[in-house]
Backbone as CSV, one residue per row, in Angstrom:
resi,resn,N_x,N_y,N_z,CA_x,CA_y,CA_z,C_x,C_y,C_z
1,MET,16.714,-30.182,-5.463,17.348,-30.678,-4.254,16.379,-31.617,-3.535
2,ASP,16.859,-32.746,-3.038,16.036,-33.710,-2.333,15.641,-33.141,-0.979
3,GLN,14.321,-33.101,-0.687,13.846,-32.494,0.559,14.339,-33.242,1.788
4,ARG,14.596,-34.533,1.691,15.040,-35.300,2.853,16.433,-34.904,3.298
5,THR,17.236,-34.302,2.408,18.606,-33.943,2.778,18.755,-32.448,3.103
6,GLN,17.649,-31.709,3.079,17.740,-30.277,3.349,17.934,-30.009,4.832
7,GLU,18.689,-28.947,5.110,18.839,-28.493,6.480,17.529,-27.853,6.914
8,PRO,17.034,-28.159,8.122,15.819,-27.485,8.578,16.116,-26.003,8.821
9,LEU,15.175,-25.164,8.469,15.344,-23.734,8.664,14.950,-23.369,10.087
10,THR,15.628,-22.382,10.660,15.219,-21.920,11.983,13.872,-21.244,11.839
11,THR,13.107,-21.168,12.927,11.771,-20.570,12.884,11.843,-19.145,12.367
12,GLU,12.764,-18.337,12.893,12.863,-16.941,12.476,13.213,-16.841,10.994
13,PHE,14.209,-17.575,10.552,14.645,-17.510,9.156,13.570,-18.074,8.241
14,LYS,12.987,-19.200,8.618,11.945,-19.826,7.816,10.777,-18.859,7.640
15,GLY,10.347,-18.237,8.719,9.235,-17.298,8.646,9.531,-16.137,7.726
16,GLN,10.751,-15.639,7.770,11.119,-14.517,6.907,11.140,-14.935,5.447
17,ARG,11.667,-16.107,5.167,11.710,-16.580,3.770,10.304,-16.808,3.233
18,ILE,9.435,-17.378,4.053,8.056,-17.611,3.630,7.355,-16.276,3.420
19,LEU,7.559,-15.342,4.326,6.978,-14.010,4.179,7.460,-13.347,2.894
20,ASN,8.750,-13.445,2.620,9.287,-12.864,1.380,8.639,-13.487,0.149
21,GLU,8.426,-14.794,0.189,7.787,-15.471,-0.945,6.327,-15.053,-1.080
22,LEU,5.625,-14.871,0.037,4.243,-14.392,-0.019,4.186,-12.983,-0.592
23,LEU,5.166,-12.158,-0.251,5.200,-10.794,-0.778,5.445,-10.784,-2.288
24,LYS,6.246,-11.735,-2.758,6.499,-11.818,-4.206,5.229,-12.153,-4.952
25,ASP,4.498,-13.178,-4.482,3.276,-13.587,-5.164,2.473,-14.516,-4.255
26,PRO,1.487,-13.973,-3.538,0.713,-14.799,-2.606,-0.270,-15.743,-3.292
27,THR,-0.405,-15.640,-4.611,-1.350,-16.514,-5.319,-0.731,-17.868,-5.673
28,ARG,0.579,-17.999,-5.464,1.217,-19.291,-5.766,0.757,-20.357,-4.782
29,SER,0.840,-21.598,-5.200,0.441,-22.705,-4.326,1.454,-22.852,-3.188
30,LEU,1.020,-23.523,-2.124,1.916,-23.775,-0.992,3.110,-24.616,-1.434
31,GLU,2.883,-25.518,-2.393,3.975,-26.351,-2.896,5.053,-25.489,-3.567
32,GLU,4.612,-24.513,-4.373,5.571,-23.631,-5.056,6.349,-22.783,-4.049
33,ILE,5.659,-22.267,-3.044,6.332,-21.462,-2.022,7.310,-22.334,-1.237
34,ALA,6.894,-23.545,-0.895,7.780,-24.463,-0.162,9.031,-24.762,-0.975
35,ARG,8.864,-25.007,-2.274,10.020,-25.277,-3.141,10.970,-24.088,-3.136
36,ALA,10.426,-22.881,-3.252,11.261,-21.677,-3.283,11.992,-21.462,-1.962
37,CYS,11.397,-21.935,-0.864,12.010,-21.776,0.461,12.874,-22.971,0.844
38,GLY,12.844,-24.017,0.040,13.577,-25.231,0.403,12.959,-25.885,1.616
39,SER,11.635,-25.887,1.684,10.932,-26.411,2.844,9.830,-27.352,2.384
40,TYR,8.930,-27.684,3.303,7.832,-28.585,3.025,6.520,-27.810,3.005
41,ARG,5.553,-28.303,2.241,4.254,-27.666,2.119,3.598,-27.472,3.485
42,GLN,3.628,-28.488,4.338,2.986,-28.422,5.654,3.620,-27.328,6.525
43,LYS,4.940,-27.203,6.479,5.619,-26.158,7.256,5.225,-24.772,6.750
44,VAL,5.129,-24.623,5.438,4.727,-23.347,4.848,3.290,-23.023,5.260
45,TRP,2.416,-24.014,5.213,1.019,-23.808,5.593,0.923,-23.339,7.044
46,ARG,1.677,-23.998,7.957,1.649,-23.614,9.376,2.171,-22.192,9.581
47,GLU,3.269,-21.860,8.923,3.854,-20.526,9.080,2.944,-19.459,8.480
48,LYS,2.363,-19.743,7.345,1.431,-18.796,6.711,0.233,-18.561,7.630
49,ARG,-0.317,-19.625,8.174,-1.447,-19.503,9.107,-1.048,-18.714,10.356
50,ARG,0.162,-18.963,10.886,0.633,-18.231,12.062,0.751,-16.738,11.754
51,LEU,1.312,-16.395,10.588,1.452,-14.994,10.191,0.089,-14.321,10.053
52,GLU,-0.869,-15.042,9.524,-2.217,-14.483,9.350,-2.942,-14.347,10.691
53,GLU,-2.844,-15.374,11.546,-3.525,-15.329,12.842,-2.952,-14.252,13.758
54,SER,-1.655,-14.001,13.678,-1.027,-12.959,14.497,-1.221,-11.568,13.889
55,GLU,-1.824,-11.527,12.703,-2.056,-10.310,11.934,-0.761,-9.614,11.516
56,ALA,0.328,-10.400,11.458,1.545,-9.887,10.836,1.266,-9.717,9.342
57,VAL,0.424,-10.588,8.798,-0.089,-10.450,7.433,-1.571,-10.143,7.584
58,TRP,-1.961,-8.931,7.164,-3.364,-8.502,7.295,-4.237,-9.073,6.210
59,GLY,-3.646,-9.309,5.052,-4.433,-9.766,3.926,-3.612,-9.714,2.655
60,TYR,-4.278,-9.944,1.554,-3.634,-9.977,0.249,-4.438,-9.079,-0.676
61,THR,-3.777,-8.484,-1.646,-4.470,-7.542,-2.507,-3.939,-7.584,-3.929
62,ALA,-4.710,-7.028,-4.829,-4.275,-6.860,-6.213,-3.568,-5.512,-6.327
63,VAL,-2.536,-5.438,-7.111,-1.849,-4.176,-7.380,-2.388,-3.664,-8.707
64,VAL,-2.968,-2.468,-8.679,-3.658,-1.926,-9.845,-2.858,-0.786,-10.451
65,ASP,-2.744,-0.790,-11.757,-2.177,0.350,-12.478,-3.361,1.230,-12.872
66,GLU,-3.581,2.289,-12.106,-4.742,3.148,-12.321,-4.823,3.691,-13.740
67,SER,-3.677,3.977,-14.338,-3.698,4.542,-15.693,-4.311,3.569,-16.698
68,GLU,-4.237,2.273,-16.419,-4.804,1.269,-17.325,-6.325,1.181,-17.229
69,ILE,-6.905,1.742,-16.158,-8.367,1.737,-16.015,-8.909,3.169,-16.013
70,ASP,-8.103,4.089,-16.546,-8.474,5.503,-16.656,-8.760,6.161,-15.309
71,TRP,-8.006,5.789,-14.290,-8.047,6.448,-12.990,-6.703,7.126,-12.786
72,ARG,-6.578,7.855,-11.691,-5.327,8.526,-11.345,-5.016,8.255,-9.878
73,SER,-3.729,8.288,-9.537,-3.288,8.133,-8.154,-2.923,9.501,-7.591
74,PHE,-3.158,9.669,-6.298,-2.890,10.929,-5.619,-2.257,10.677,-4.257
75,LEU,-1.495,11.663,-3.803,-0.946,11.679,-2.449,-1.532,12.884,-1.742
76,LEU,-1.879,12.699,-0.493,-2.388,13.792,0.328,-1.531,13.840,1.584
77,LEU,-0.891,14.980,1.834,-0.074,15.175,3.025,-0.803,16.133,3.952
78,ILE,-0.968,15.706,5.208,-1.766,16.471,6.156,-0.953,16.753,7.410
79,LYS,-0.932,18.028,7.819,-0.279,18.458,9.063,-1.380,18.688,10.085
80,LEU,-1.374,17.902,11.151,-2.426,17.964,12.166,-1.922,18.599,13.452
81,LYS,-2.856,19.100,14.249,-2.538,19.517,15.614,-2.246,18.241,16.399
82,PRO,-1.652,18.337,17.591,-1.368,17.121,18.373,-2.613,16.239,18.509
83,LEU,-2.398,14.951,18.406,-3.473,13.970,18.385,-4.289,14.003,19.674
84,THR,-5.613,14.045,19.519,-6.541,13.967,20.644,-7.404,12.734,20.462
85,ALA,-8.158,12.389,21.500,-9.059,11.242,21.419,-10.124,11.468,20.342
86,ASP,-10.662,12.693,20.249,-11.679,12.994,19.225,-11.101,12.868,17.819
87,GLN,-9.901,13.351,17.646,-9.242,13.285,16.333,-8.972,11.829,15.954
88,ALA,-8.456,11.044,16.888,-8.193,9.631,16.620,-9.493,8.916,16.266
89,GLN,-10.567,9.217,16.987,-11.855,8.579,16.703,-12.363,8.943,15.312
90,LEU,-12.170,10.191,14.896,-12.573,10.612,13.557,-11.792,9.844,12.486
91,LEU,-10.482,9.744,12.675,-9.650,8.998,11.722,-10.105,7.542,11.625
92,ILE,-10.322,6.930,12.756,-10.739,5.522,12.788,-12.111,5.369,12.130
93,ARG,-13.058,6.227,12.490,-14.411,6.136,11.946,-14.411,6.284,10.427
94,ARG,-13.664,7.268,9.912,-13.654,7.490,8.459,-13.122,6.268,7.710
95,HIS,-12.169,5.565,8.329,-11.607,4.390,7.650,-12.491,3.153,7.813
96,LEU,-13.092,2.987,8.971,-13.923,1.804,9.191,-15.275,1.895,8.493
97,THR,-15.767,3.094,8.243,-17.075,3.246,7.594,-16.953,3.454,6.093
98,ASN,-15.754,3.441,5.563,-15.514,3.608,4.130,-16.058,4.932,3.598
99,ALA,-15.858,6.002,4.352,-16.289,7.330,3.895,-15.693,7.678,2.528
100,PRO,-14.415,7.387,2.273,-13.872,7.702,0.947,-14.579,6.951,-0.178
101,GLY,-14.937,5.708,0.060,-15.604,4.910,-0.964,-16.926,5.516,-1.401
102,GLU,-17.600,6.212,-0.484,-18.858,6.880,-0.816,-18.635,8.019,-1.806
103,LEU,-17.401,8.511,-1.880,-17.059,9.586,-2.820,-16.394,9.038,-4.086
104,ASN,-16.429,7.713,-4.271,-15.789,7.050,-5.413,-14.267,7.174,-5.353
105,ILE,-13.731,7.083,-4.139,-12.292,7.127,-3.870,-11.870,5.740,-3.417
106,ARG,-10.743,5.259,-3.914,-10.174,3.992,-3.460,-8.918,4.303,-2.652
107,LEU,-8.997,4.103,-1.340,-7.816,4.298,-0.495,-6.856,3.150,-0.717
108,MET,-5.593,3.490,-0.898,-4.575,2.458,-1.079,-3.733,2.323,0.182
109,ASP,-3.338,3.449,0.759,-2.552,3.441,1.992,-2.836,4.718,2.766
110,THR,-2.843,4.614,4.080,-2.899,5.775,4.958,-1.908,5.513,6.079
111,TYR,-1.041,6.476,6.327,0.000,6.326,7.346,-0.043,7.495,8.321
112,TYR,0.082,7.202,9.602,0.299,8.209,10.626,1.814,8.338,10.759
113,LEU,2.350,9.538,10.563,3.787,9.743,10.387,4.453,10.488,11.532
114,ASN,5.768,10.378,11.580,6.631,11.275,12.341,7.289,12.190,11.315
115,GLY,7.488,13.455,11.660,8.120,14.370,10.713,7.273,15.603,10.479
116,ARG,7.528,16.295,9.377,6.808,17.538,9.065,5.307,17.320,8.946
117,TYR,4.897,16.222,8.326,3.479,15.909,8.168,3.099,14.774,9.102
118,ASP,1.815,14.723,9.436,1.329,13.712,10.374,0.584,12.573,9.691
119,LEU,0.049,12.858,8.516,-0.762,11.863,7.839,-0.434,11.869,6.353
120,LEU,-0.223,10.687,5.809,-0.033,10.505,4.371,-1.157,9.598,3.891
121,VAL,-1.914,10.084,2.923,-2.998,9.301,2.347,-2.674,9.099,0.871
122,ILE,-2.648,7.851,0.448,-2.441,7.517,-0.960,-3.765,6.948,-1.451
123,PHE,-4.303,7.561,-2.496,-5.616,7.140,-2.964,-5.710,7.234,-4.479
124,ALA,-6.754,6.625,-5.012,-7.015,6.673,-6.446,-8.420,7.231,-6.656
125,ALA,-8.570,7.951,-7.754,-9.857,8.539,-8.116,-9.980,8.508,-9.635
126,PRO,-11.194,8.541,-10.137,-11.359,8.490,-11.586,-10.919,9.776,-12.285
127,ASN,-10.847,10.893,-11.542,-10.470,12.164,-12.155,-10.130,13.188,-11.067
128,TRP,-9.634,14.344,-11.509,-9.256,15.406,-10.580,-10.459,15.952,-9.821
129,MET,-11.621,16.039,-10.459,-12.803,16.571,-9.789,-13.167,15.713,-8.571
130,THR,-13.155,14.405,-8.743,-13.464,13.501,-7.641,-12.396,13.593,-6.556
131,ALA,-11.133,13.670,-6.969,-10.038,13.815,-5.994,-10.201,15.114,-5.208
132,ARG,-10.591,16.180,-5.897,-10.767,17.477,-5.230,-11.936,17.429,-4.243
133,LYS,-13.012,16.739,-4.574,-14.138,16.590,-3.639,-13.681,15.860,-2.375
134,TYR,-12.874,14.824,-2.560,-12.346,14.090,-1.406,-11.449,14.997,-0.566
135,TYR,-10.555,15.719,-1.234,-9.665,16.670,-0.558,-10.483,17.681,0.254
136,ASP,-11.522,18.249,-0.356,-12.347,19.227,0.350,-13.130,18.592,1.496
137,SER,-13.548,17.335,1.343,-14.251,16.660,2.441,-13.324,16.475,3.643
138,ILE,-12.052,16.202,3.367,-11.052,16.092,4.447,-10.900,17.449,5.135
139,ARG,-10.743,18.492,4.329,-10.571,19.840,4.898,-11.757,20.229,5.758
140,LEU,-12.971,19.916,5.332,-14.161,20.280,6.093,-14.292,19.446,7.368
141,GLU,-14.115,18.138,7.243,-14.324,17.270,8.404,-13.204,17.391,9.448
142,TYR,-11.982,17.667,8.996,-10.845,17.762,9.908,-10.511,19.210,10.273
143,GLU,-11.358,20.133,9.875,-11.093,21.567,10.014,-10.501,21.953,11.377
144,HIS,-11.060,21.449,12.453,-10.593,21.825,13.798,-9.282,21.142,14.194
145,PHE,-8.867,20.156,13.420,-7.663,19.399,13.755,-6.472,19.747,12.865
146,LEU,-6.710,20.541,11.819,-5.642,20.853,10.866,-4.727,21.952,11.392
147,GLU,-3.441,21.733,11.242,-2.433,22.736,11.569,-2.258,23.703,10.396
148,GLU,-2.354,23.164,9.201,-2.259,23.964,7.978,-3.031,23.247,6.872
149,ARG,-3.167,23.913,5.755,-3.907,23.358,4.624,-3.187,22.110,4.092
150,PRO,-3.926,21.011,3.879,-3.292,19.796,3.328,-2.762,20.049,1.920
151,GLU,-1.797,19.243,1.527,-1.236,19.327,0.174,-1.626,18.072,-0.588
152,ILE,-2.048,18.273,-1.842,-2.436,17.147,-2.694,-1.508,17.109,-3.898
153,PHE,-1.108,15.895,-4.266,-0.207,15.686,-5.394,-0.787,14.620,-6.302
154,ASP,-0.659,14.832,-7.589,-1.036,13.855,-8.598,0.205,13.000,-8.863
155,VAL,0.069,11.683,-8.782,1.191,10.791,-9.052,1.363,10.695,-10.570
156,ALA,2.536,11.066,-11.053,2.808,11.010,-12.489,3.071,9.576,-12.952
157,PHE,3.788,8.800,-12.118,4.172,7.451,-12.531,4.619,6.665,-11.310
158,SER,4.176,5.431,-11.178,4.591,4.558,-10.072,5.719,3.641,-10.540
159,LEU,6.842,3.690,-9.838,7.950,2.781,-10.131,7.779,1.477,-9.358
160,ILE,7.431,1.613,-8.075,7.160,0.461,-7.215,5.876,0.778,-6.467
161,LYS,4.981,-0.189,-6.402,3.720,0.017,-5.712,3.435,-1.210,-4.880
162,TRP,3.193,-1.005,-3.590,2.914,-2.092,-2.659,3.975,-3.185,-2.765
163,GLY,5.232,-2.772,-2.939,6.344,-3.708,-2.992,6.554,-4.379,-4.336
164,LYS,5.740,-4.050,-5.312,5.859,-4.671,-6.630,6.428,-3.666,-7.624
165,VAL,7.453,-4.079,-8.360,8.038,-3.228,-9.393,7.057,-3.154,-10.555
166,ASN,6.798,-1.959,-11.027,5.891,-1.741,-12.152,6.404,-2.556,-13.343
167,PRO,5.574,-3.441,-13.904,6.037,-4.242,-15.050,6.323,-3.374,-16.277
168,ASN,5.845,-2.146,-16.270,6.090,-1.209,-17.369,7.042,-0.096,-16.931
169,ILE,7.992,-0.428,-16.063,8.892,0.580,-15.502,9.669,1.342,-16.579
170,ASN,9.906,0.705,-17.712,10.639,1.393,-18.782,9.873,2.582,-19.358
171,LYS,8.570,2.665,-19.077,7.789,3.817,-19.531,8.216,5.099,-18.815
172,LEU,9.015,4.973,-17.757,9.548,6.164,-17.087,10.305,7.027,-18.096
173,LYS,10.929,6.386,-19.077,11.695,7.116,-20.100,10.807,8.039,-20.925
174,ASP,9.499,7.763,-20.956,8.572,8.627,-21.690,8.501,10.031,-21.083
175,PHE,8.965,10.185,-19.839,8.924,11.482,-19.159,10.165,12.330,-19.451
176,ILE,11.122,11.775,-20.158,12.346,12.518,-20.492,11.970,13.622,-21.473
177,PRO,12.272,14.887,-21.138,11.929,15.975,-22.069,12.818,15.919,-23.300
178,PRO,12.307,16.413,-24.408,13.141,16.418,-25.625,14.319,17.358,-25.441
179,MET,15.410,17.001,-26.031,16.605,17.847,-25.961,16.424,19.023,-26.912
180,PRO,16.840,20.227,-26.496,16.723,21.376,-27.411,17.620,21.179,-28.640
181,LYS,17.097,21.621,-29.757,17.881,21.515,-31.002,18.925,22.596,-31.027
182,LYS,20.111,22.212,-31.479,21.239,23.170,-31.503,21.357,23.822,-32.834
């Protein structure tokens, strides 16, 4: 389509389309993103910069399949007592000082939640022993703030991770149990 004959996109719609394209693949050139949005490179550059400066986009990352590097993914669900200033400071400090990284843990996501649990931590570790050390470090450091014992889960398979569909999603079928012989 000739760019001179395109309808200009509204700021809200244009920003959403550019954001969607960045979510698909932020490594593409501005020209490719502009083409996909039916816009111009300069407009995409301005909107991308605006999203980054406003911290609507915090950054860009690689999506890793832990099983391909002999690591495992885990979920940690934590039920906390009502949030206090000391508890909030502990949470902030542990994340800003990379305490998990010192234990050979790669944090992928941490969420403060509404519902039965207050904190969801998604992390990767090279093995169960390392994951258990991290789990125990949480239990020890948060001891006075815990409502109950945290729950840890080993992720069997990721279908979608950080908004990206697993390119090997068909491997989910490998989890189908064999049918009993009649």
